[in-house]
Structures are given as C-alpha cells and as structure tokens.
Chimera marker file (.cmm) of the C-alpha trace (Angstrom):
<marker_set name="trace">
<marker id="1" x="0.141" y="5.657" z="-12.387" r="1" g="1" b="0" radius="0.5"/>
<marker id="2" x="2.651" y="7.939" z="-11.656" r="1" g="1" b="0" radius="0.5"/>
<marker id="3" x="1.146" y="8.878" z="-8.040" r="1" g="1" b="0" radius="0.5"/>
<marker id="4" x="2.054" y="5.548" z="-7.488" r="1" g="1" b="0" radius="0.5"/>
<marker id="5" x="5.008" y="5.481" z="-9.190" r="1" g="1" b="0" radius="0.5"/>
<marker id="6" x="5.569" y="9.024" z="-7.055" r="1" g="1" b="0" radius="0.5"/>
<marker id="7" x="4.568" y="6.806" z="-3.655" r="1" g="1" b="0" radius="0.5"/>
<marker id="8" x="7.090" y="4.175" z="-4.243" r="1" g="1" b="0" radius="0.5"/>
<marker id="9" x="9.868" y="7.091" z="-4.952" r="1" g="1" b="0" radius="0.5"/>
<marker id="10" x="8.871" y="8.610" z="-1.749" r="1" g="1" b="0" radius="0.5"/>
<marker id="11" x="9.041" y="5.134" z="0.007" r="1" g="1" b="0" radius="0.5"/>
<marker id="12" x="12.018" y="4.669" z="-1.177" r="1" g="1" b="0" radius="0.5"/>
<marker id="13" x="13.603" y="7.767" z="-0.454" r="1" g="1" b="0" radius="0.5"/>
<marker id="14" x="12.387" y="7.744" z="3.278" r="1" g="1" b="0" radius="0.5"/>
<marker id="15" x="12.994" y="4.391" z="4.335" r="1" g="1" b="0" radius="0.5"/>
<marker id="16" x="16.020" y="3.231" z="2.266" r="1" g="1" b="0" radius="0.5"/>
<marker id="17" x="17.911" y="6.873" z="2.467" r="1" g="1" b="0" radius="0.5"/>
<marker id="18" x="16.581" y="8.713" z="5.094" r="1" g="1" b="0" radius="0.5"/>
<marker id="19" x="15.184" y="11.325" z="3.561" r="1" g="1" b="0" radius="0.5"/>
<marker id="20" x="12.292" y="13.155" z="5.709" r="1" g="1" b="0" radius="0.5"/>
<marker id="21" x="9.016" y="12.656" z="3.605" r="1" g="1" b="0" radius="0.5"/>
<marker id="22" x="7.978" y="16.034" z="3.427" r="1" g="1" b="0" radius="0.5"/>
<marker id="23" x="11.243" y="17.011" z="1.521" r="1" g="1" b="0" radius="0.5"/>
<marker id="24" x="10.300" y="14.756" z="-1.236" r="1" g="1" b="0" radius="0.5"/>
<marker id="25" x="8.257" y="16.782" z="-3.395" r="1" g="1" b="0" radius="0.5"/>
<marker id="26" x="8.184" y="15.705" z="-7.586" r="1" g="1" b="0" radius="0.5"/>
<marker id="27" x="10.493" y="19.253" z="-7.871" r="1" g="1" b="0" radius="0.5"/>
<marker id="28" x="13.097" y="18.147" z="-5.709" r="1" g="1" b="0" radius="0.5"/>
<marker id="29" x="16.379" y="17.309" z="-7.110" r="1" g="1" b="0" radius="0.5"/>
<marker id="30" x="18.497" y="14.280" z="-5.822" r="1" g="1" b="0" radius="0.5"/>
<marker id="31" x="21.123" y="17.040" z="-4.474" r="1" g="1" b="0" radius="0.5"/>
<marker id="32" x="18.526" y="18.978" z="-2.747" r="1" g="1" b="0" radius="0.5"/>
<marker id="33" x="18.083" y="15.353" z="-0.786" r="1" g="1" b="0" radius="0.5"/>
<marker id="34" x="21.302" y="14.885" z="-0.217" r="1" g="1" b="0" radius="0.5"/>
<marker id="35" x="21.726" y="12.061" z="-2.255" r="1" g="1" b="0" radius="0.5"/>
<marker id="36" x="24.806" y="12.221" z="-3.978" r="1" g="1" b="0" radius="0.5"/>
<marker id="37" x="25.790" y="10.170" z="-7.749" r="1" g="1" b="0" radius="0.5"/>
<marker id="38" x="25.965" y="6.500" z="-5.572" r="1" g="1" b="0" radius="0.5"/>
<marker id="39" x="22.580" y="6.818" z="-3.884" r="1" g="1" b="0" radius="0.5"/>
<marker id="40" x="21.002" y="8.055" z="-7.532" r="1" g="1" b="0" radius="0.5"/>
<marker id="41" x="22.774" y="4.237" z="-8.579" r="1" g="1" b="0" radius="0.5"/>
<marker id="42" x="21.209" y="2.532" z="-5.817" r="1" g="1" b="0" radius="0.5"/>
<marker id="43" x="18.047" y="4.118" z="-5.662" r="1" g="1" b="0" radius="0.5"/>
<marker id="44" x="17.689" y="2.576" z="-9.290" r="1" g="1" b="0" radius="0.5"/>
<marker id="45" x="18.603" y="-1.053" z="-8.207" r="1" g="1" b="0" radius="0.5"/>
<marker id="46" x="15.742" y="-0.428" z="-5.341" r="1" g="1" b="0" radius="0.5"/>
<marker id="47" x="13.550" y="0.493" z="-7.820" r="1" g="1" b="0" radius="0.5"/>
<marker id="48" x="14.284" y="-1.973" z="-10.033" r="1" g="1" b="0" radius="0.5"/>
<marker id="49" x="13.322" y="-4.010" z="-7.506" r="1" g="1" b="0" radius="0.5"/>
<marker id="50" x="9.805" y="-2.469" z="-6.472" r="1" g="1" b="0" radius="0.5"/>
<marker id="51" x="8.686" y="-1.679" z="-10.162" r="1" g="1" b="0" radius="0.5"/>
<marker id="52" x="10.783" y="-3.966" z="-12.572" r="1" g="1" b="0" radius="0.5"/>
<marker id="53" x="12.386" y="-1.664" z="-14.369" r="1" g="1" b="0" radius="0.5"/>
<marker id="54" x="15.902" y="-0.925" z="-15.228" r="1" g="1" b="0" radius="0.5"/>
<marker id="55" x="17.138" y="2.327" z="-15.859" r="1" g="1" b="0" radius="0.5"/>
<marker id="56" x="21.194" y="2.347" z="-17.477" r="1" g="1" b="0" radius="0.5"/>
<marker id="57" x="23.225" y="4.925" z="-16.734" r="1" g="1" b="0" radius="0.5"/>
<marker id="58" x="22.995" y="6.985" z="-19.533" r="1" g="1" b="0" radius="0.5"/>
<marker id="59" x="19.414" y="7.269" z="-18.904" r="1" g="1" b="0" radius="0.5"/>
<marker id="60" x="19.900" y="8.843" z="-15.644" r="1" g="1" b="0" radius="0.5"/>
<marker id="61" x="22.542" y="11.525" z="-17.067" r="1" g="1" b="0" radius="0.5"/>
<marker id="62" x="19.226" y="13.821" z="-17.822" r="1" g="1" b="0" radius="0.5"/>
<marker id="63" x="17.391" y="12.691" z="-14.812" r="1" g="1" b="0" radius="0.5"/>
<marker id="64" x="18.010" y="15.723" z="-11.946" r="1" g="1" b="0" radius="0.5"/>
<marker id="65" x="14.671" y="15.398" z="-10.065" r="1" g="1" b="0" radius="0.5"/>
<marker id="66" x="12.040" y="13.361" z="-8.810" r="1" g="1" b="0" radius="0.5"/>
<marker id="67" x="9.515" y="13.598" z="-11.887" r="1" g="1" b="0" radius="0.5"/>
<marker id="68" x="12.677" y="13.294" z="-14.154" r="1" g="1" b="0" radius="0.5"/>
<marker id="69" x="12.806" y="9.200" z="-12.618" r="1" g="1" b="0" radius="0.5"/>
<marker id="70" x="9.117" y="8.879" z="-12.682" r="1" g="1" b="0" radius="0.5"/>
<marker id="71" x="9.114" y="10.018" z="-16.204" r="1" g="1" b="0" radius="0.5"/>
<marker id="72" x="11.724" y="7.701" z="-17.022" r="1" g="1" b="0" radius="0.5"/>
<marker id="73" x="10.249" y="4.744" z="-15.215" r="1" g="1" b="0" radius="0.5"/>
<marker id="74" x="6.302" y="5.405" z="-16.714" r="1" g="1" b="0" radius="0.5"/>
<marker id="75" x="8.373" y="5.606" z="-19.577" r="1" g="1" b="0" radius="0.5"/>
<marker id="76" x="10.132" y="2.086" z="-19.744" r="1" g="1" b="0" radius="0.5"/>
<marker id="77" x="6.918" y="0.520" z="-18.163" r="1" g="1" b="0" radius="0.5"/>
<marker id="78" x="4.564" y="1.919" z="-21.047" r="1" g="1" b="0" radius="0.5"/>
<marker id="79" x="7.275" y="0.624" z="-23.391" r="1" g="1" b="0" radius="0.5"/>
<marker id="80" x="7.377" y="-2.523" z="-21.787" r="1" g="1" b="0" radius="0.5"/>
<marker id="81" x="3.302" y="-2.795" z="-21.834" r="1" g="1" b="0" radius="0.5"/>
<link id1="1" id2="2" r="1" g="1" b="0" radius="0.2"/>
<link id1="2" id2="3" r="1" g="1" b="0" radius="0.2"/>
<link id1="3" id2="4" r="1" g="1" b="0" radius="0.2"/>
<link id1="4" id2="5" r="1" g="1" b="0" radius="0.2"/>
<link id1="5" id2="6" r="1" g="1" b="0" radius="0.2"/>
<link id1="6" id2="7" r="1" g="1" b="0" radius="0.2"/>
<link id1="7" id2="8" r="1" g="1" b="0" radius="0.2"/>
<link id1="8" id2="9" r="1" g="1" b="0" radius="0.2"/>
<link id1="9" id2="10" r="1" g="1" b="0" radius="0.2"/>
<link id1="10" id2="11" r="1" g="1" b="0" radius="0.2"/>
<link id1="11" id2="12" r="1" g="1" b="0" radius="0.2"/>
<link id1="12" id2="13" r="1" g="1" b="0" radius="0.2"/>
<link id1="13" id2="14" r="1" g="1" b="0" radius="0.2"/>
<link id1="14" id2="15" r="1" g="1" b="0" radius="0.2"/>
<link id1="15" id2="16" r="1" g="1" b="0" radius="0.2"/>
<link id1="16" id2="17" r="1" g="1" b="0" radius="0.2"/>
<link id1="17" id2="18" r="1" g="1" b="0" radius="0.2"/>
<link id1="18" id2="19" r="1" g="1" b="0" radius="0.2"/>
<link id1="19" id2="20" r="1" g="1" b="0" radius="0.2"/>
<link id1="20" id2="21" r="1" g="1" b="0" radius="0.2"/>
<link id1="21" id2="22" r="1" g="1" b="0" radius="0.2"/>
<link id1="22" id2="23" r="1" g="1" b="0" radius="0.2"/>
<link id1="23" id2="24" r="1" g="1" b="0" radius="0.2"/>
<link id1="24" id2="25" r="1" g="1" b="0" radius="0.2"/>
<link id1="25" id2="26" r="1" g="1" b="0" radius="0.2"/>
<link id1="26" id2="27" r="1" g="1" b="0" radius="0.2"/>
<link id1="27" id2="28" r="1" g="1" b="0" radius="0.2"/>
<link id1="28" id2="29" r="1" g="1" b="0" radius="0.2"/>
<link id1="29" id2="30" r="1" g="1" b="0" radius="0.2"/>
<link id1="30" id2="31" r="1" g="1" b="0" radius="0.2"/>
<link id1="31" id2="32" r="1" g="1" b="0" radius="0.2"/>
<link id1="32" id2="33" r="1" g="1" b="0" radius="0.2"/>
<link id1="33" id2="34" r="1" g="1" b="0" radius="0.2"/>
<link id1="34" id2="35" r="1" g="1" b="0" radius="0.2"/>
<link id1="35" id2="36" r="1" g="1" b="0" radius="0.2"/>
<link id1="36" id2="37" r="1" g="1" b="0" radius="0.2"/>
<link id1="37" id2="38" r="1" g="1" b="0" radius="0.2"/>
<link id1="38" id2="39" r="1" g="1" b="0" radius="0.2"/>
<link id1="39" id2="40" r="1" g="1" b="0" radius="0.2"/>
<link id1="40" id2="41" r="1" g="1" b="0" radius="0.2"/>
<link id1="41" id2="42" r="1" g="1" b="0" radius="0.2"/>
<link id1="42" id2="43" r="1" g="1" b="0" radius="0.2"/>
<link id1="43" id2="44" r="1" g="1" b="0" radius="0.2"/>
<link id1="44" id2="45" r="1" g="1" b="0" radius="0.2"/>
<link id1="45" id2="46" r="1" g="1" b="0" radius="0.2"/>
<link id1="46" id2="47" r="1" g="1" b="0" radius="0.2"/>
<link id1="47" id2="48" r="1" g="1" b="0" radius="0.2"/>
<link id1="48" id2="49" r="1" g="1" b="0" radius="0.2"/>
<link id1="49" id2="50" r="1" g="1" b="0" radius="0.2"/>
<link id1="50" id2="51" r="1" g="1" b="0" radius="0.2"/>
<link id1="51" id2="52" r="1" g="1" b="0" radius="0.2"/>
<link id1="52" id2="53" r="1" g="1" b="0" radius="0.2"/>
<link id1="53" id2="54" r="1" g="1" b="0" radius="0.2"/>
<link id1="54" id2="55" r="1" g="1" b="0" radius="0.2"/>
<link id1="55" id2="56" r="1" g="1" b="0" radius="0.2"/>
<link id1="56" id2="57" r="1" g="1" b="0" radius="0.2"/>
<link id1="57" id2="58" r="1" g="1" b="0" radius="0.2"/>
<link id1="58" id2="59" r="1" g="1" b="0" radius="0.2"/>
<link id1="59" id2="60" r="1" g="1" b="0" radius="0.2"/>
<link id1="60" id2="61" r="1" g="1" b="0" radius="0.2"/>
<link id1="61" id2="62" r="1" g="1" b="0" radius="0.2"/>
<link id1="62" id2="63" r="1" g="1" b="0" radius="0.2"/>
<link id1="63" id2="64" r="1" g="1" b="0" radius="0.2"/>
<link id1="64" id2="65" r="1" g="1" b="0" radius="0.2"/>
<link id1="65" id2="66" r="1" g="1" b="0" radius="0.2"/>
<link id1="66" id2="67" r="1" g="1" b="0" radius="0.2"/>
<link id1="67" id2="68" r="1" g="1" b="0" radius="0.2"/>
<link id1="68" id2="69" r="1" g="1" b="0" radius="0.2"/>
<link id1="69" id2="70" r="1" g="1" b="0" radius="0.2"/>
<link id1="70" id2="71" r="1" g="1" b="0" radius="0.2"/>
<link id1="71" id2="72" r="1" g="1" b="0" radius="0.2"/>
<link id1="72" id2="73" r="1" g="1" b="0" radius="0.2"/>
<link id1="73" id2="74" r="1" g="1" b="0" radius="0.2"/>
<link id1="74" id2="75" r="1" g="1" b="0" radius="0.2"/>
<link id1="75" id2="76" r="1" g="1" b="0" radius="0.2"/>
<link id1="76" id2="77" r="1" g="1" b="0" radius="0.2"/>
<link id1="77" id2="78" r="1" g="1" b="0" radius="0.2"/>
<link id1="78" id2="79" r="1" g="1" b="0" radius="0.2"/>
<link id1="79" id2="80" r="1" g="1" b="0" radius="0.2"/>
<link id1="80" id2="81" r="1" g="1" b="0" radius="0.2"/>
</marker_set>
C-alpha cells in the first residue's frame, strides 16, 4: 500500500509543484524539494482529494520527509478501515 501512496505523492509533487520526479524519494525533505510551509498545506489539500485522508495541522508538525507523510496517511487509512 505504501508503494501506491509513494506513487500518489510523486505524481502530486511533480504535477502540482513541478518537482523533478527523480528528486522525489522517501527520505527527501519537503524543504529540499523546494516546498515551503504553504506548499505543504496545499499538498495536504491535494492529498485529501486523492486519498480521502485529512491531515490536521498538528499532525504535520513532525512531518519532514515524504516518508513521514506517507506514514501519516497510511496510519490514518488503517485507522479508518
């Protein structure tokens, strides 16, 4: 499942934020991908549309990397299942 989430993240980061696909890696930080805090908020909105998972602001405080975000979404998907 997290491979699917990674693909979803990669598509969003490439299509919405213009991040080169080769730069999107699980250990890449949003900062190194060129996203600021407003971009991360926009990312969560797009993610919610794509996955149906809403990440709250306080949940984003410890999200630094793509994998952190994938883990949060996966966690919420499992909690909802």
